[in-house]
N, C-alpha and C positions, 0 to 999 in steps of 0.2 A: 485661656486657662481651661484645661479639661477637667470634666467632672470627677475623675480619679484623683485630682490634686486638690481640689477644693475641700476646705474643712466644712464640717457639718455645721450649719447654722442652728444653735439651740436657743430658741425663744421661749422665755417662761410664759406661762398663762398670765394673762392680765388680771391684776388684782381687782377686786370689786371696789368701786368707787366709795361705797359707804364705809368699807373697812379701812380704806386709807384715810378718809376724813375722820373717822373715830379715833384712830391712832394719833393723827395730827393734833387732835383735840387734847388727847391724853398727854402726849409727849411734847408738843409745840414746836416741832422741828422735824425736818426731812431725815436727819440723821439722828439716831438715838444712841447714846452711849451704850456700849456693850453691857456694862454692869446694870443699867436700868432694865434692859430687856431680860437679863438673867434674873434680877430681884422680882420683876413683875409676872413673868411667865414660867420660869425655871427655878423657882426658889428651892426646889428639892436638890438641885445641883450646886455644888460649891464652885468657885470660879475656876479651878483646874479641871474639875470633871465638865463643866460647861464647855470650856475650850476644847477639850478632847472631843466631846460630842460634836462640837462644830467642825473641827478638822477631819474627824473620821467620816463625816457625812451623816451620822445619825441624826443629827438636828440639821436639816438643809437650809441654812441661812449663811449667805457669804458675809464675810467681814470687810467692811470698808474702812480704809485709812486715808488720811489726806497728806501724810508725809512719809519719808523713809527712815526716819530716826528709829533707834532701837526702843525708845519709850514713847513711841507714837501712840495716840489715842486711837481706839478700835471704835467702830460704830456699826450699827445695823441699819441699812436704808428701810424707812417705813414701808416702801412699796414691796421689798422683799419679805418683810415681816407680815404684811397683809397677804401676800400670796401664801406664805406658809400657813397662816391662820385659816385662810379660805380653803386650802387643800385639806388641812386637818379636819375641818368641819365637814367638807364634802365626803371624806373617808368615813367619818363617824356616821353621816346620814346613810351612806350606802351599806355600812355594816349593820345599822339598825333595820334597813329595810330587808336585807338578806335575812337577818335573824327572825324578823316578824314573818317574812314569806315561808320560812322553814317551819316556824311555830304553827302557822296556819295549815300547812300541808301535812304536818305530823300529828295534828290534833284530830282524834277519831270522831266521826260524825254521830251524834247523840240522837239522831231521828230513827 
C-alpha cells in the first residue's frame, strides 16, 4: 500500500492515569451514560444543546453506543472524558501562563 492511499492514523493523547482513576471512582464504570456526563460537567446545556455541541465538535467527546437500535443508549468512555478534561486543564494552564507573562512584561518597572 502506498503512502498516498493510507489513511492518516489519528491517535489521541493518552489520558493521565490519575484522571481516569478519579473518573472511575466517580462513575463506577468505563462507559458513563451520556446524561450523567451532561448533568455533572455540562449542566448549563440542556440535552438537545449538549447533543448539538457533541455532533458539531464544539465539545470534542465521541459518543459510544453498544447497539444499532434507534433507542440505543449513549455513553461517553471515561478515557475520552479524561482526555477532554486533561486537555481543557492544560489549555487553562497555558492561558494563565500567557496572561501572567504579558502582565509581567507590561508592568512598568518602579525602580
